[in-house]
N, C-alpha and C positions, 0 to 999 in steps of 0.2 A: 254327816260322817257315816261311813260304812261300818257295819257291825257284823260279827259272826256269833252265832249262838254258843252259849257256854257248853251245852251238851255236845256240839260238834267238835269243840276244842278238846273235850274229854275223850271223845271217840278217837281223835287223832293221836292223843297221848297213849291210849290203850292199844291202838294199832301198832305204834312204834315199839312198845314194850313187847307185844306178842310177836312181832316180826323179828326182833332181836333174839328172843328166846328160841325161835324156830330156825333161825338162819344157819345155813351150812350143815344141817343134819340129814337131809334127804339125799339118797343116791340118785343117779341119772334115771334109773328105771322107776323110781318112786315119784319123779317130778310131776307127772300128770295128776296122780292122786293127791299129791301134796298141794298142787295148785288149786284143785277143787276144794280141798280142806281149808286152804288159806282164804279162798273167797267166802266160804261159809263162815269162817271165823270173823272176817271183816264185817259181815252183815250182823252177826251175833254181837260184836263189839259196838256196832252202831246202835242197836236196840238197848244194849246194856247201858250205854251213855245216856240215852233218853230216859230209861227207867230210873237211873241214878238221879237224874235231874228232877224227875217227878218226886222221888222220895225226899229230896232236899226241900222241895216247895210244899209238900202236902201238909195240910192241917191235920191235927189229931181227930177232931170232929166227932169222935165217938163211933166211927165206922168200924165194923168188925168183918164184914163180908163185902167183897167187891166183884163185879163181873166185867169182863173185857168184851166190847162189842166189835163188830167188823169195821174195818177202816174204809172210808169212802174215797173214791177217786174224784177227779175234777167234775164240777157240776153235780155233786152228790150221786155219782154213778157207782154201781156195785158190779163186781165180777168175782170169780173164784179167788183172784189175787187179793181181794179185800179180806177174805177170810184167812188166807195164807199169812198175810201180814199180822193180823190179829193173833193168830196162833203163835207166831214167832215172838210177838211182844209179850204174850202171856207166859211163854217159856222163860223169857228174860226176867219177867216180874217174879216168877217163882224163885229164880236163882239169886235175886237181890236180897231175899230174906225179909220181906215186908212182915210187919206184925199182923197185917190183915189177911184173912182167909180168901183165897182166890177161888171163886166158884168155877167148876169145870165147864168149859165152853160147850161140851156135848149136851149139858143140861139146857143151855140157851137154844141150841138147835132143836132139841126135843120140844121145848115150850113153844117155839115159833111154829113148828109143824102142827102142834096141838091146836093152835089158834089159826092155822092156815095163813100165816103171815110170811112174807118174803123177808130175807135178811135186810133188804133195803128199807123195810118199814121202820127199822131201828134208827134210821137217820133222822126220824122225827123225834124230838126230845120228849114230848109227852108220852108217845108210845113206848119209847125206851125206858122211861121211868116206871111205867105200868108193869112191863115185863121184868125189870130189875127187882121191883118190889115183890112180884110173885115168886121170884127165885130166892127171896130172903136177903137180897143185897141192900146194904145201906148206901152204896155208892156204885157208880158205873163209869168206865173209861171208854172213850172212843177216839179214833184218830182219823186223819185224812192224809193223803199223799199227793205229791205233785212233782213236776220236773225240777231238777237242780243240775249243777255241773257234775256230770258223770255220777249222778246219784239221784236219790229221791228225797225231797224235802218232806218232813213229817211234822204235823201239828197234832198235839195231844191235849184232850180236854178231860176233865174229871168233874162230875157233879154228884152231890148227895141226892138220894131219892126223896129226901125231905126238903129239897130245894137248897140252892146255894152251891157255889163252887167249892172244890175240895182244897184249894190252895190257901196258904196262910195269908192273913190280912197284909196288904201292901205288896204282895207278889203278883207278877203278871199271871193272869188266869190261863194262859195257853203255853204249853211246853213246846219248843221247837227243836228239831234235831234233823239228822241226815243219816241215811244208810247208802252204801255204795251200790252202783248199778253193775253188779257182777254178772257174768254170763248166766249164773243160776237164777238171779233175780230177773234178768231179761227173759229167760225161758218161761219163768212163772208168770210174768206179766203178759207175754205173748204178743207184744206190740212194741214199736220203737219208742224210745224215751221221748222223742220230739212230739209224738202223738198226744202226749199229755198236756202240751202247751195250749192255752186258749187261742182259738182261731182269731178272735178280735184283739188279742194282746192284753186283755184285761184280766188280771188274776183276782181271786176272791181272798180278802184278808182273813187271817186266822185259820187258813186252810193250806195244806201242802207246804208248810214251812214259811208262809208269807206273813209278815207282821202287819198289824193294823196301822194305817196312816193316822197321824194325830195333827190337829190344827194348832199351829203356833202363833198365827196372827189372824184373829177372828173378830173383826169389828162388827158391832151390832147392826142389824138391818135397819134401813130407813122405813118410815111409815108413809103410806099414801095419805093425802089430805083427807080423803073420805074416811079411811079407816081410823085416823086419829079423831075426827069429829064424832064418829060412831063409837069411839072407845073400844075398838076391837082388840082382843088379845087372843093368842092361840099359837099353834105350832104347824109348820109345814114340813112334811117328811119328803126328802129328796133322795134320788139315786144319783150318785156323783162319780164320774170317771176322773180319777186323779192320776196325773202322769208322773214320770220319774223325777221331775223337778218340783213336785209338790203343788201343782196348779190344777184347779178344776177345769177340765176341758169340755165335758158334756154333762149337763144337769137336767134331770127329768123329775117332774113332780109325781110322787106316789100317792100322797094324801095331804089334804089341806083343810084346816078348820074354817077357813074363809077364803074364797077364790081371789079376793082383792089383794091378798098378801103374797100370792104365788110369785108374781113378777119381782117384787122386792126381795123375796127370799133367794131367788136365782141370782139376782144382781149382787147380793151380799156374798154368796158362796163363791162366785167367780172372782171376787176380790180377796178371798181368804188365801193364806199361805199355809200349806200342810208340810209336815215331815212325811216324806213319801213312804210307801210300803217297801219293805226290805225282804229279799229272799234269804234262804238259809246260808247262802254263800256271801252275804253282805252286799249284794247288788241291789240298787233301787229298781223297782218295777212299777208298772202302771196297774192300778186296781180299780174295781168297781165296788163301791160301798154305799150304805145308807147313812144319811146325815139329817139331823133335825135343826131347823131354824125356829127359834122361839121369839115371839113378839110380845113385849110387855110395855105398858105405859107407866114408866117411873123414871 
């Protein structure tokens, strides 16, 4: 079943309200300026909806200070647009009235310069935690963006510097939302929206507004006779391409505790049925993700 993120529905509601309030008020000579203002407001409303969703799901967790890191593009790429999105998200965060103190992003830039680190270094979780701790933050937020229908899909993550996600127990750990691809956003990005689509057609789950596939029919793997006689147990880590129908189409071994189990692990995963990855507009997409197959004798 196709789904649309709650934050995107909230964005649509806010956009309708804002449009109704502004409708019919500008003169013909004001229309170009009003059009630009309207585009800016739509982007702000998109971020407002994402921030609101974050606030609903956040755990108290004792955090008092939080830092917003740059947003990553497809394949963990960084560009000035990455910083621009983070700045806009930080502005929306301030307006939401969180009880947490938001550390100014200029402090992050100064700290990175002092360490001679590029902003892209913050896409590494361990490095991000170290810098966040140095800034006195108990938590840090980062996002990623990708293509959507006439917009950008956004995935938002929040981690405590003392480990653990910032979301309440039982809540999905990634917030998904969408901002419109206005002329202003297009100019800031500096490239066509379609350029963000993966060349091989395989999206990364939990990034750019894409949900994680989940296995709904996952029969246990078979043992080889040799592995059973040797009482071998262990785990095989696989990279799996999952199509829009929820089937594993290409499986590659990344790591194995015993080579004899690899073939059986691949055979098992190719029989599994997944709930496919879903983009922020509710469309099923093909993704490339890691999966583990565990072998136990019981």
